[in-house]
RONUSE-918118 format. One record per residue: z, x, y of N, C-alpha, C in turn; residue number from 1; residue in one letter. Coordinates in Angstrom, 3 decimals, decimal comma. Atoms other than C-alpha are relative to their C-alpha. Layout:
<rs>
nz nx ny caz cax cay cz cx cy nr rest
Z X Y Z X Y Z X Y NUM A
...
</rs>
This chain:
<rs>
nz nx ny caz cax cay cz cx cy nr rest
0,402 0,080 1,463 102,253 79,727 98,233 -0,306 -1,443 -0,271 1 M
0,172 1,358 0,203 102,619 75,961 98,210 -1,354 -0,596 0,595 2 A
1,275 0,469 -0,498 99,544 75,527 100,439 -1,117 0,491 -0,730 3 L
1,117 -0,451 0,902 97,565 77,733 98,138 -0,168 -0,935 -1,203 4 H
0,096 0,996 1,171 98,364 75,512 95,211 -0,632 -1,380 0,313 5 W
0,547 1,276 -0,325 97,520 72,305 97,151 -1,471 0,179 0,344 6 L
1,532 -0,229 -0,410 94,220 73,664 98,466 -0,724 0,242 -1,312 7 T
0,628 -0,209 1,209 93,249 74,869 95,026 -0,183 -1,222 -0,921 8 T
-0,026 1,218 0,773 94,304 71,593 93,365 -0,893 -1,046 0,537 9 G
0,874 0,999 -0,621 92,494 69,447 95,856 -1,519 0,362 -0,253 10 V
1,362 -0,417 0,243 89,277 71,567 95,541 -0,568 -0,228 -1,385 11 A
0,317 0,331 1,329 89,410 71,241 91,813 -0,192 -1,497 -0,259 12 H
0,086 1,456 0,168 89,917 67,431 91,876 -1,283 -0,513 0,718 13 E
1,390 0,575 -0,702 86,791 67,005 94,318 -1,096 0,585 -0,936 14 I
1,147 -0,543 0,681 84,618 69,511 92,244 -0,378 -0,576 -1,293 15 R
0,302 0,640 1,165 85,064 67,692 89,027 -0,867 -1,179 -0,048 16 N
0,907 1,163 -0,029 83,611 64,337 89,823 -1,268 0,317 0,766 17 P
1,154 -0,441 -0,815 81,248 66,028 92,311 -1,133 0,497 -0,995 18 L
0,983 -0,631 0,998 79,629 67,921 89,400 -0,759 -1,117 -0,858 19 T
0,519 1,145 0,757 79,187 64,651 87,382 -1,011 -0,678 1,015 20 T
0,907 0,594 -0,951 77,594 62,949 90,487 -1,262 0,601 0,161 21 I
1,215 -0,808 -0,402 75,233 65,595 91,252 -0,929 0,141 -1,220 22 K
0,850 -0,007 1,170 74,140 65,876 87,550 -0,815 -1,342 -0,167 23 G
0,662 1,324 0,172 73,254 62,159 87,510 -1,085 -0,270 1,104 24 F
1,038 0,061 -0,985 71,362 62,387 90,817 -1,184 0,811 -0,348 25 V
1,044 -0,770 0,509 69,474 65,212 89,552 -0,979 -0,571 -1,193 26 Q
0,691 0,612 1,112 68,490 63,455 86,370 -0,787 -1,249 0,441 27 L
0,684 1,187 -0,634 67,552 60,342 88,296 -1,226 0,416 0,805 28 Y
1,027 -0,464 -0,957 65,462 62,348 90,699 -1,226 0,469 -0,941 29 N
0,986 -0,348 0,890 63,551 63,761 87,762 -0,766 -1,107 -0,676 30 Q
0,560 1,299 0,584 62,925 60,354 86,179 -0,919 -0,738 1,110 31 E
0,834 0,621 -0,949 61,616 58,949 89,483 0,274 0,832 1,236 32 D
-0,033 -0,779 -1,125 61,121 61,483 92,196 -0,459 -0,650 1,363 33 N
0,356 0,694 -1,190 59,960 58,877 94,629 1,136 -0,792 0,584 34 S
-1,216 0,719 -0,560 63,438 57,579 95,033 0,497 0,446 1,433 35 V
-0,184 -0,531 -1,436 64,155 57,484 98,783 1,411 0,527 0,008 36 E
-1,294 -0,625 -0,262 67,095 59,619 99,885 0,596 0,815 -1,063 37 Y
-0,609 -0,726 1,259 67,619 61,392 96,558 0,084 1,409 0,629 38 S
-0,073 -1,371 -0,445 66,815 64,758 98,319 1,208 0,175 1,081 39 E
-1,235 0,063 -0,970 69,302 63,968 101,097 1,303 -0,208 -0,730 40 L
-1,139 0,058 0,773 71,851 63,065 98,682 0,403 1,348 -0,784 41 L
-0,260 -1,336 0,562 71,357 66,363 96,776 0,542 0,998 0,911 42 L
-0,338 -0,946 -1,064 71,626 68,318 100,031 1,504 -0,030 0,445 43 N
-1,479 0,109 -0,436 74,959 66,779 100,999 0,905 0,254 -1,154 44 E
-0,799 -0,500 1,146 76,267 67,182 97,441 0,094 1,453 -0,113 45 L
-0,118 -1,271 -0,036 75,472 70,739 97,622 0,794 0,579 1,175 46 E
-0,989 -0,324 -1,030 77,262 70,901 100,932 1,354 -0,064 -0,364 47 R
-1,290 0,295 0,482 80,355 69,464 99,481 0,461 1,128 -1,049 48 I
-0,298 -0,893 1,120 80,115 71,922 96,531 0,209 1,366 0,654 49 E
-0,284 -1,289 -0,715 79,951 74,874 98,980 1,438 -0,007 0,657 50 T
-1,378 0,100 -0,598 83,053 73,460 100,789 1,104 0,270 -1,059 51 I
-0,993 -0,049 1,018 84,960 73,246 97,514 0,145 1,442 -0,529 52 T
0,078 -1,417 0,540 83,895 76,732 96,440 0,755 0,776 1,091 53 S
-0,677 -0,901 -1,055 85,200 78,176 99,874 1,485 -0,323 -0,021 54 E
-1,455 0,458 0,064 88,499 76,228 99,553 0,656 0,678 -1,199 55 L
-0,615 -0,807 1,191 89,006 77,766 95,918 0,112 1,469 0,313 56 L
-0,004 -1,403 -0,193 88,237 81,156 97,272 1,212 0,389 0,995 57 S
-1,044 0,016 -1,010 90,677 80,591 100,150 1,338 -0,248 -0,653 58 L
-1,289 0,318 0,600 93,448 79,154 97,890 0,439 0,978 -0,855 59 G
-0,417 -0,781 1,058 93,484 81,589 95,211 0,528 1,362 0,544 60 K
-0,372 -1,344 -0,414 95,254 85,042 95,700 -1,153 1,066 -0,272 61 P
1,145 -0,855 0,268 92,634 87,805 96,121 0,623 1,290 -0,687 62 L
-0,483 -1,086 0,622 93,104 90,384 93,523 -0,693 1,352 0,518 63 A
0,498 -1,298 -0,471 92,689 94,003 94,768 0,048 1,067 -1,012 64 I
0,099 -1,092 0,962 91,356 96,509 92,375 -0,925 1,020 0,761 65 K
0,736 -0,882 -0,975 90,320 99,258 94,778 -0,470 1,210 -0,729 66 R
0,662 -1,302 0,543 88,168 102,305 94,254 -0,494 0,529 1,262 67 S
0,501 -0,841 -1,027 87,019 105,115 96,356 -1,638 -0,080 0,006 68 R
1,464 0,169 -0,021 83,383 104,563 97,588 -0,560 0,395 1,343 69 L
0,733 -0,405 -1,231 80,795 105,832 100,126 -0,459 -1,423 0,668 70 N
0,153 1,368 -0,480 80,679 102,695 102,426 -1,543 -0,181 0,264 71 I
1,312 0,037 -0,349 76,995 103,614 103,268 -0,802 -0,698 -1,351 72 R
0,628 0,596 1,088 76,035 102,709 99,637 0,164 -1,487 -0,107 73 E
-0,294 1,408 0,049 77,682 99,345 99,836 -0,777 -0,822 1,033 74 L
0,880 0,753 -0,964 75,896 98,505 103,076 -1,449 -0,027 -0,367 75 I
1,515 -0,042 0,375 72,455 99,632 101,810 -0,141 -1,069 -1,321 76 E
0,060 1,004 1,056 73,150 97,431 98,660 -0,115 -1,254 0,481 77 N
-0,126 1,366 -0,645 74,018 94,424 100,761 -1,486 -0,346 0,741 78 T
1,237 0,173 -0,660 70,933 94,912 102,949 -1,183 -0,345 -0,955 79 V
1,090 0,017 0,878 68,700 95,197 99,988 0,069 -1,544 -0,653 80 D
-0,109 1,386 0,458 70,006 91,702 98,631 -0,599 -0,968 0,986 81 L
0,543 1,067 -0,929 68,946 90,097 101,853 -1,355 0,269 0,588 82 L
1,292 -0,483 -0,522 65,675 92,027 102,370 -1,069 -1,059 0,188 83 S
0,912 0,976 0,073 63,668 89,073 101,231 0,126 -1,093 1,023 84 L
-0,358 0,990 -0,845 65,377 86,513 103,338 -0,273 0,428 1,355 85 Q
0,230 -0,409 -1,448 65,205 88,566 106,620 -1,519 0,139 0,206 86 V
1,560 -0,115 -0,204 61,352 89,180 106,003 -0,504 -1,386 0,287 87 S
0,473 1,369 -0,229 60,883 85,432 105,722 0,317 -0,603 1,240 88 M
-0,410 0,507 -1,500 62,663 84,910 109,038 -0,429 1,049 1,186 89 N
0,462 -0,946 -1,091 60,761 87,664 110,854 1,033 0,793 0,656 90 N
-1,017 -0,714 -0,481 63,798 89,803 111,062 -0,015 1,412 -0,580 91 I
-0,083 -1,357 0,656 64,224 93,627 110,592 1,471 0,525 0,133 92 Q
-1,273 -0,741 -0,010 67,303 95,636 109,747 -0,332 1,364 0,657 93 F
0,024 -1,325 -0,593 67,962 98,775 111,857 1,240 0,709 -0,282 94 I
-1,307 -0,501 0,477 70,507 100,951 110,231 0,081 1,440 0,718 95 L
-0,303 -1,183 -0,651 72,163 103,841 112,044 1,321 0,479 -0,607 96 S
-1,168 -0,614 0,905 74,496 105,976 109,720 0,159 1,549 0,177 97 V
-0,332 -1,486 -0,159 76,132 109,364 110,086 -0,452 0,776 -1,224 98 E
0,550 -0,809 1,168 74,573 112,011 107,792 1,053 0,231 -1,063 99 D
-1,149 -0,346 0,828 77,966 112,856 106,252 0,503 -1,311 -0,680 100 S
-0,446 1,247 0,588 79,354 110,434 103,695 1,302 -0,560 0,553 101 P
-1,204 0,652 -0,683 82,107 108,098 104,960 0,610 -0,760 -1,147 102 I
-0,744 0,651 1,158 84,645 107,115 102,101 1,107 -0,757 0,435 103 F
-1,289 1,015 -0,218 87,073 104,197 102,166 0,434 -0,340 -1,505 104 I
-0,570 0,467 1,167 89,229 102,811 99,445 0,054 -1,630 0,169 105 T
0,347 1,489 -0,078 88,211 99,077 98,710 -0,203 -0,663 -1,191 106 C
0,460 0,805 1,001 87,485 96,291 96,504 -1,434 -0,311 0,363 107 E
1,385 -0,001 -0,524 83,710 96,559 96,873 -0,627 -1,501 -0,095 108 K
0,474 1,411 -0,008 82,928 92,953 95,830 0,359 -0,830 1,118 109 N
-0,521 0,736 -1,145 85,179 91,517 98,402 -0,654 0,507 1,351 110 Q
0,692 -0,411 -1,173 83,725 93,642 101,141 -1,421 -0,325 0,087 111 L
1,404 0,444 0,038 80,208 92,803 100,135 -0,052 -1,448 0,273 112 K
-0,080 1,328 -0,330 81,172 89,254 100,406 0,159 -0,130 1,672 113 Q
-0,034 -0,029 -1,366 82,196 89,913 104,041 -1,223 0,373 0,726 114 V
1,248 -0,344 -0,642 79,127 91,734 104,894 -1,184 -0,977 -0,115 115 F
1,095 0,996 0,226 76,860 89,111 103,431 0,261 -1,175 0,948 116 L
-0,329 1,152 -1,004 78,631 86,395 105,423 -0,223 0,305 1,486 117 N
0,430 -0,397 -1,480 78,202 88,332 108,656 -1,353 -0,039 0,318 118 I
1,498 -0,097 -0,185 74,614 89,148 108,117 -0,670 -1,426 -0,050 119 I
0,513 1,310 0,108 73,857 85,578 107,114 0,130 -0,794 1,218 120 K
-0,312 0,705 -1,256 75,439 84,233 110,196 -0,937 0,531 1,098 121 N
1,047 -0,606 -0,933 73,262 86,683 112,247 -1,295 -0,603 -0,180 122 A
1,278 0,696 0,192 70,204 85,382 110,580 -0,254 -1,269 0,514 123 I
0,013 1,400 -0,374 71,007 81,798 111,227 -0,086 0,022 1,537 124 E
0,167 0,056 -1,474 71,497 82,685 114,903 -1,197 0,441 0,590 125 A
1,193 -0,674 -0,458 68,080 84,251 115,285 -1,282 -0,801 -0,467 126 M
1,118 0,860 0,385 65,581 81,360 115,042 -1,357 0,620 0,177 127 N
1,381 -0,602 -0,346 62,698 83,330 116,669 -0,179 1,474 -0,591 128 E
0,202 -1,431 0,427 63,275 86,599 114,647 0,589 0,973 0,860 129 G
-0,676 -1,093 -0,660 64,364 89,967 115,937 0,509 1,081 -0,815 130 G
-0,619 -1,088 0,692 66,446 92,908 114,861 1,595 -0,121 -0,088 131 E
-1,452 -0,059 0,205 69,865 93,203 113,335 0,448 1,373 -0,188 132 I
-0,320 -1,365 0,001 71,390 96,585 114,028 1,413 0,209 -0,751 133 H
-1,141 -0,303 0,796 73,859 97,839 111,568 0,393 1,648 0,058 134 I
-0,247 -1,451 -0,090 75,746 101,093 112,227 1,403 0,266 -0,616 135 S
-1,241 -0,388 0,596 78,444 103,092 110,465 0,431 1,359 0,627 136 L
-0,409 -1,091 -0,564 80,572 105,795 112,034 1,490 0,163 -0,231 137 R
-1,439 -0,288 0,023 84,072 107,390 111,980 0,565 -0,036 1,352 138 K
-0,711 0,030 -1,212 86,519 106,756 114,735 0,951 1,159 0,156 139 S
-1,037 -0,986 -0,182 88,954 109,066 116,341 1,263 -0,227 -0,689 140 S
-1,213 0,296 0,727 91,782 107,335 114,519 0,046 -0,087 -1,428 141 D
0,170 -0,002 1,494 90,698 107,985 111,004 -0,454 -1,439 -0,603 142 D
0,521 1,310 0,413 88,874 104,620 110,556 -1,433 0,026 -0,153 143 A
1,504 0,203 0,059 85,497 103,611 109,511 -0,392 -1,103 0,785 144 C
0,468 1,124 -0,843 83,635 101,414 112,034 -1,282 -0,492 -0,516 145 I
1,279 0,569 0,457 81,044 99,061 110,665 -0,326 -1,027 1,096 146 I
0,375 0,959 -0,876 79,087 97,259 113,356 -1,212 -0,779 -0,377 147 S
1,187 0,923 0,215 76,588 94,339 113,060 -0,295 -0,541 1,493 148 F
0,404 0,693 -1,380 74,658 93,361 116,291 -1,193 -0,702 -0,193 149 K
1,128 0,787 0,212 72,241 90,590 116,286 -0,741 -0,290 1,495 150 D
0,638 0,497 -1,335 69,762 89,205 118,975 -0,118 -1,494 0,132 151 M
0,064 1,616 0,218 70,567 85,602 118,364 0,552 -0,678 1,346 152 G
-0,369 0,844 -1,180 71,843 82,739 120,572 1,335 0,347 0,726 153 C
-1,191 -0,366 -0,495 75,161 84,221 121,075 1,026 -1,053 0,004 154 G
-1,028 0,851 -0,050 78,510 82,571 121,464 0,770 0,063 1,344 155 I
-0,728 -0,107 -1,250 80,415 81,541 124,636 1,338 0,888 -0,191 156 P
-1,072 -1,056 0,039 83,072 84,286 125,354 1,361 -0,739 -0,254 157 E
-1,355 0,550 0,038 86,009 81,759 125,717 0,192 -0,503 -1,491 158 E
-0,214 0,527 1,192 85,341 80,576 122,127 0,180 1,128 -1,176 159 L
-0,138 -1,246 0,919 85,475 84,153 120,431 1,360 -0,062 -0,542 160 L
-1,308 -0,155 0,699 89,287 84,002 119,868 0,229 -0,985 -1,188 161 P
-0,160 1,042 0,982 88,854 80,862 117,610 -0,575 0,356 -1,230 162 R
0,719 -0,352 1,238 86,613 82,575 115,216 0,806 0,461 -1,070 163 L
-1,014 -0,424 1,049 88,237 82,834 111,777 1,024 -1,038 -0,207 164 G
-0,829 1,049 0,274 90,301 79,625 112,251 -0,601 -0,950 -0,982 165 E
0,448 0,972 0,960 90,010 77,087 109,471 -0,609 -1,231 0,516 166 P
0,755 1,228 -0,463 87,379 74,362 109,979 -0,403 0,212 1,395 167 F
0,644 -0,229 -1,304 86,477 75,992 113,292 -1,420 0,608 -0,177 168 Y
1,263 -0,537 0,125 82,730 76,441 113,396 -0,898 -0,457 1,204 169 T
1,049 0,412 -1,066 79,775 76,408 115,894 -1,184 -0,604 -0,740 170 L
1,069 0,543 0,728 77,305 75,366 113,048 0,060 -1,437 -0,043 171 K
0,068 1,519 0,184 76,242 71,816 112,753 0,570 -0,386 -1,334 172 E
-0,441 0,242 1,103 77,073 71,817 109,138 0,913 0,981 -0,692 173 K
-0,883 -1,057 0,546 79,575 74,670 108,778 1,355 -0,556 -0,153 174 G
-1,435 0,258 0,321 83,211 74,709 107,752 0,975 0,952 0,647 175 T
-0,839 -0,951 -0,723 84,435 77,865 109,347 0,953 0,683 -1,061 176 G
-0,964 -0,539 0,943 86,084 78,692 105,911 -0,592 1,425 -0,357 177 L
0,644 -1,257 0,424 83,612 81,665 105,261 0,602 1,090 0,849 178 G
-0,532 -1,035 -0,832 84,796 83,624 108,287 1,498 0,251 -0,224 179 L
-1,484 -0,041 0,116 88,388 82,682 107,553 0,214 0,984 -1,201 180 M
-0,081 -0,817 1,121 87,878 84,277 104,137 -0,185 1,440 0,222 181 I
0,284 -1,366 -0,369 86,347 87,364 105,643 1,208 0,711 0,673 182 C
-1,076 -0,579 -0,679 89,308 87,818 107,987 1,184 0,313 -1,087 183 H
-0,983 -0,215 0,977 91,658 87,467 104,960 -0,175 1,204 -0,753 184 K
0,479 -1,163 0,652 89,715 90,182 103,100 0,269 1,330 0,814 185 I
-0,248 -1,148 -0,831 89,722 92,640 105,989 1,383 0,310 0,357 186 I
-1,399 -0,197 -0,125 93,540 92,042 106,534 0,443 0,701 -1,382 187 K
-0,493 -0,506 1,205 94,080 92,878 102,804 -0,417 1,476 -0,053 188 L
0,417 -1,360 0,042 92,223 96,077 103,395 0,560 0,765 1,300 189 H
-0,638 -0,548 -1,112 94,449 96,911 106,385 -0,904 0,414 1,119 190 S
1,001 -0,228 -1,063 91,576 96,583 108,773 -0,010 -1,091 0,980 191 G
-0,026 1,023 -1,054 90,668 94,508 111,654 -1,512 -0,263 0,394 192 S
1,392 0,457 -0,339 87,637 92,522 113,042 -0,077 -0,369 1,421 193 I
0,083 0,066 -1,485 86,393 92,440 116,495 -1,264 -0,755 0,454 194 F
1,298 0,544 -0,537 83,768 90,058 118,282 -0,267 0,241 1,464 195 Y
0,380 -0,076 -1,216 81,817 90,541 121,300 -1,349 -0,874 0,234 196 Q
1,260 0,770 -0,123 79,114 87,996 122,494 -0,096 -0,546 1,415 197 S
0,471 0,717 -1,206 77,166 86,375 125,308 -1,046 -0,949 -0,390 198 K
1,092 0,981 0,336 75,089 83,365 125,154 -1,432 0,556 0,470 199 V
1,406 -0,393 -0,159 71,365 84,077 124,692 -0,153 1,657 0,070 200 N
0,213 -1,506 0,132 72,144 87,837 124,354 0,476 0,605 -1,300 201 E
-0,370 -0,431 1,296 73,386 88,054 120,785 1,578 0,188 -0,157 202 G
-1,325 -0,165 0,409 76,629 88,892 119,057 0,248 1,401 -0,769 203 T
-0,448 -1,123 0,623 78,431 92,078 117,926 1,305 -0,352 -0,717 204 L
-1,290 0,036 0,894 80,892 92,096 115,036 0,225 1,448 -0,484 205 V
-0,494 -1,345 0,347 82,848 95,213 114,544 1,121 0,002 -0,883 206 E
-1,133 -0,080 1,056 84,977 95,968 111,463 0,534 1,316 -0,026 207 I
-0,742 -1,282 0,209 87,519 98,743 111,192 0,800 0,001 -1,149 208 S
-0,687 -0,113 1,367 88,788 99,905 107,896 0,600 1,370 -0,148 209 I
-0,540 -1,348 0,216 91,073 103,002 107,179 -0,970 0,817 -0,888 210 P
0,841 -0,877 0,898 89,163 106,036 105,766 0,919 0,321 -1,103 211 L
-0,857 -0,341 1,283 90,260 107,014 102,213 0,656 1,387 0,323 212 A
-0,746 -1,186 -0,085 92,864 109,690 102,137 -0,530 1,187 -0,947 213 I
</rs>
């Protein structure tokens, strides 16, 4: 609990002056858009802003207001949100879903955050385009299995156990906090997350969540 308060407090203390600095840089850029490095400054300020937002999400307790829903609807809604982005990156979604509805009890906005994070990671890993395969199915142990398989650059197998650790990332400008928040959300839903990957062959992310009773 003390760590949560510390994380949230530090993030707020960073965000307040950051907002002021960013505002002045944007104003200065509007008045004289020939100023060298102004775009670079704005990009770096936005990066800090993203980190503080992730720290705030990590630090505050996640409120769980669960409802029963068909997981297919949530996946399709998430895919729709990213349809323009994947099209611009020459990527296609391939959905494989059982005909019968699959119901889980969840906080839909939190799960949507998890799905968006995983799909965005897949998009970033596929510089040359390709397909992202998403599948939904029931397992033999009364769970819903949601799988995301990309055709990206892949991850060395020995590094997979570290995914979800704070500030561990394979991205040049990443923080690792996004996946850590995903792990936290899945755990709150009594679920699990599994990774399988090979370099230059893509990555599989498999999430298991109990079916609604």
